[in-house]
Every structure is written in structure tokens, then in C-alpha cells.
C-alpha positions in Angstrom: 183.2 -270.3 133.6 185.4 -267.2 133.6 186.9 -265.3 136.5 186.3 -261.6 136.0 188.5 -260.1 138.7 189.9 -260.9 142.1 189.4 -258.2 144.7 192.4 -255.8 144.7 192.5 -252.1 144.5 188.8 -251.3 144.6 188.4 -254.0 147.3 185.9 -256.1 145.5 186.1 -259.9 145.9 186.2 -262.5 143.2 183.6 -262.2 140.4 183.0 -265.4 138.5 180.9 -265.6 135.3 178.8 -268.7 134.8 176.9 -269.6 131.6 175.2 -272.8 132.6 173.9 -274.2 135.9 176.5 -276.9 135.7 179.1 -274.1 136.2 177.9 -273.2 139.7 179.8 -275.8 141.8 183.1 -274.7 140.2 182.2 -271.0 140.6 181.4 -271.5 144.3 184.6 -273.6 144.8 186.6 -270.7 143.2 185.2 -268.6 146.1 186.3 -271.1 148.7 182.8 -272.6 149.0 183.3 -276.2 148.0 181.6 -277.7 151.1 177.9 -277.6 151.8 176.7 -274.9 154.1 173.3 -273.8 155.6 172.0 -271.0 153.5 169.8 -268.0 153.9 168.4 -266.6 150.6 167.7 -262.9 151.1 165.1 -261.4 148.7 163.0 -258.3 148.7 163.3 -254.6 148.2 166.2 -253.8 145.9 165.8 -250.1 145.8 163.5 -247.2 146.5 163.7 -247.5 150.3 163.2 -244.2 152.0 165.5 -242.9 154.8 162.7 -243.8 157.3 162.3 -247.3 155.8 166.1 -248.0 156.0 166.1 -246.8 159.6 163.1 -249.2 160.4 164.7 -252.1 158.7 168.3 -251.7 160.0 167.7 -253.4 163.4 166.2 -256.5 161.6 169.6 -257.1 160.0 171.9 -255.9 162.8 170.1 -257.7 165.7 168.1 -260.5 163.9 169.4 -261.8 160.6 173.2 -261.2 160.8 173.6 -262.7 164.3 171.4 -265.7 163.3 173.5 -266.4 160.2 176.8 -266.1 162.1 175.5 -268.3 165.0 174.5 -270.9 162.4 177.8 -270.9 160.5 175.7 -270.3 157.4 176.1 -268.3 154.2 173.8 -265.8 152.6 172.9 -265.6 148.9 171.2 -262.5 147.5 171.1 -260.2 144.5 174.4 -258.5 145.2 173.8 -254.9 144.4 174.6 -251.9 146.5 170.9 -251.0 147.1 167.9 -251.8 149.2 168.0 -254.8 151.5 171.3 -256.0 150.1 173.1 -252.8 151.1 171.5 -253.1 154.6 172.7 -256.6 154.9 176.2 -255.8 153.7 176.4 -252.8 156.1 175.2 -254.9 159.0 177.6 -257.7 158.3 180.5 -255.2 158.2 179.4 -253.3 161.3 178.9 -256.5 163.2 182.3 -257.8 162.0 180.6 -261.0 160.9 182.6 -263.5 158.9 179.9 -265.5 157.1 180.2 -265.9 153.3 178.0 -263.4 151.4 177.3 -264.4 147.8 175.8 -262.0 145.3 174.2 -263.3 142.2 173.9 -260.6 139.5 172.7 -260.5 135.9 175.7 -259.4 133.9 174.3 -256.4 132.0 172.5 -254.9 135.0 175.6 -254.2 137.1 178.8 -252.3 136.8 181.6 -255.0 136.8 185.2 -254.5 137.6 186.2 -255.2 134.0 183.6 -252.9 132.5 180.4 -253.9 130.7 176.9 -253.1 131.8 174.6 -252.2 128.9 171.9 -250.5 131.0 172.0 -246.8 131.8 170.5 -247.7 135.3 173.2 -250.4 136.0 173.8 -250.9 139.7 177.1 -251.0 141.6 178.1 -254.1 143.4 177.7 -254.1 147.2 181.3 -253.9 148.5 181.0 -256.2 151.6 180.1 -259.3 149.6 182.7 -262.1 149.5 181.8 -263.6 146.1 179.8 -262.5 143.0 178.4 -265.0 140.7 177.8 -263.2 137.4 175.0 -264.8 135.3 173.6 -264.1 131.8 170.9 -261.4 131.6 170.0 -257.9 130.5 166.9 -257.2 132.6 166.3 -256.9 136.3 165.0 -260.2 137.6 167.1 -262.3 135.2 169.1 -263.4 138.2 166.1 -264.7 140.1 166.3 -268.4 139.1 170.1 -268.3 139.4 169.8 -267.1 143.0 167.8 -270.2 143.8 170.1 -272.5 141.9 173.1 -271.0 143.6 171.6 -271.5 147.1 170.6 -275.1 146.2 174.1 -275.9 145.0 175.7 -274.3 148.1 173.4 -275.9 150.6 173.0 -279.3 149.0 171.9 -281.5 152.0 172.2 -278.6 154.5 169.1 -276.7 155.5 168.2 -273.4 153.9 165.5 -270.7 154.2 164.4 -267.7 152.2 163.9 -264.4 154.1 161.6 -262.0 152.3 161.9 -258.3 153.4 159.8 -255.6 151.7 160.0 -256.3 147.9 158.3 -255.4 144.6 157.1 -257.5 141.7 160.3 -259.6 141.5 160.0 -260.6 145.1 156.9 -262.6 144.2 158.9 -264.4 141.6 161.7 -265.0 144.1 159.4 -266.4 146.7 157.6 -268.7 144.2 161.0 -270.0 143.0 162.0 -270.8 146.6 158.8 -272.7 147.1 159.3 -274.6 143.9 162.7 -275.6 145.2 161.1 -276.8 148.4 162.7 -274.0 150.4 160.8 -272.4 153.3 160.0 -268.7 153.1 160.1 -266.5 156.2 158.1 -263.3 155.5 159.0 -260.2 157.5 155.6 -258.7 158.3 155.7 -254.9 158.6 158.7 -254.5 156.3 156.5 -253.2 153.5 155.1 -253.9 150.0 155.2 -257.6 148.9 156.1 -258.9 152.4 153.1 -257.1 153.9 150.8 -258.3 151.1 151.7 -261.9 151.8 151.3 -261.4 155.6 147.9 -259.8 155.0 146.9 -262.8 152.8 147.9 -265.2 155.6 145.6 -263.3 157.9 142.7 -263.7 155.5 142.7 -260.0 154.6 142.4 -258.6 151.0 145.7 -258.9 149.2 147.4 -259.1 145.9 146.4 -262.3 144.0 150.1 -263.2 143.8 150.4 -262.9 147.6 147.4 -265.1 148.1 148.9 -267.8 145.9 152.1 -267.8 148.0 150.4 -267.4 151.4 148.6 -270.8 151.1 151.9 -272.8 151.1 152.7 -274.7 154.2 156.3 -273.6 153.6 155.5 -269.9 154.2 155.6 -268.4 157.7 156.0 -264.9 159.1 157.7 -262.9 161.8 157.0 -259.3 162.8 159.6 -256.8 161.8 159.9 -255.3 165.3 160.5 -258.7 167.0 164.2 -259.0 166.2 164.7 -261.8 168.8 162.0 -263.9 167.1 163.6 -263.2 163.7 166.9 -264.5 165.2 165.2 -267.6 166.7 163.2 -268.3 163.5 166.2 -268.2 161.2 168.3 -270.2 163.7 165.7 -272.9 163.9 165.3 -273.0 160.1 169.1 -273.5 159.7 169.5 -276.1 162.5 170.8 -279.5 161.4 168.1 -282.1 160.8 168.4 -284.7 163.5 167.9 -288.3 162.7 165.5 -290.6 164.6 
């Protein structure tokens, strides 16, 4: 495990490289996250959102997801780049002056790191409102997907966690499937577009992508309408509530 850079100058937080899953607890501890926390895993559209789509999705984050995470004293784990739903979350966290930990998990050669690197011509910038970046091996987009799930599992441990799927392309199906494999509930935001809408359609029994149909049959999958930000808040808050004993 190697620290890349602590956030000075450019304002970026600590970036920590990990090579093996066993490195994750130390990486999280380096970012001040040694204790278990409830966790939201945010997956979905990483780019290509139009101005209109960003406008439609912004209230979801500002009035639904960010207040729910803050109320639940939880953390968020996502893909960490300054694009798509990750940018919307970072902006909403900053605008709402929220203080929850925001952990970005990025494949090393797909992003521009403070110490250089990034082999790809289409490498992405890091989203500046994140509080920790976990930098994992990988050259291609999607290489970070299993690491996002591992990071969330290590961070939550015995605390509750939930994956929230907003919009999304091909990798979103992988993200959702990995969450289900980990036993993590997936909350689909119906009306947010693309993969999320395909899964919502499959849950209604309508024609949908075969990958969406495979996911929609799981008892761990539920959905909330994009425009009902109060229900998003309540659904996420319920999912992150401590499990009460008998």
C-alpha cells in the first residue's frame, strides 16, 4: 500500500494505492475510516449525461440521497471521477455542506492522479469533493467495479449497506450484480435513464435487456421513482438503519 499524495495545493484529499484486497483496511484507516460505518454504494452513469439529464437528476442528490446519508451518519463509496453521477453527488455534498466521508475507488490508469500517470488518452479527473481516493490496479474502465464492492464491504463490516443505481450503462449491470453477490440490497432509481430504467421495466414485467431481467428477479432489488425525493430519502434511511435485535 502506497500513499500517493495528501491534499494540499490542488485541494485533493489523500490518495492511497492498494494492490491486494488485504490492503483495504489499512487504506481506509489512512483516510480516518478505521471504524465500521453504514455505507451507500453509488453506481450508474459515469458520463454522457446531457444538461437536461443533469438538471433532472440534481434534486435526487440534493434532496434525497445526500440528506439521507448525512442523517444516517453513513459514508458513500463510488467511482470517484469528476463525471456523471459522481460529479452530481460531489456537488450536492458540497452545496449542502454535508460532512459524510466520500470515498472514490479508481482504476489507476484510467484517471489523472496528483503524482502523474494515467496511460489512457481519455483519462478522467478526480472529483474534488471526495475525502479519500483508493487507487486500484487497472487499465480499463470497469476494472474498479469489484474493488468498489470490496471497499464498501470492508468499510461497513457489520453495519448496513445499500447500493443506489442511478442511470448507468453496461458497467452498471456489473456493479449491480456484484452488489447482489455480496448480499447488498440494490435500490434502483426508476426514471433516471438507461440501465436503471431497464431494470425497473423488467420488474414491471415489461420487455427489457436480458441483463436487467436477470437482476430484477432478485429479492434484494427494489425501486423508487426519481421524482419522489422524499421516498428516496426514506428508502435510503431505512436501508441504513441499525439492525435491531429481538
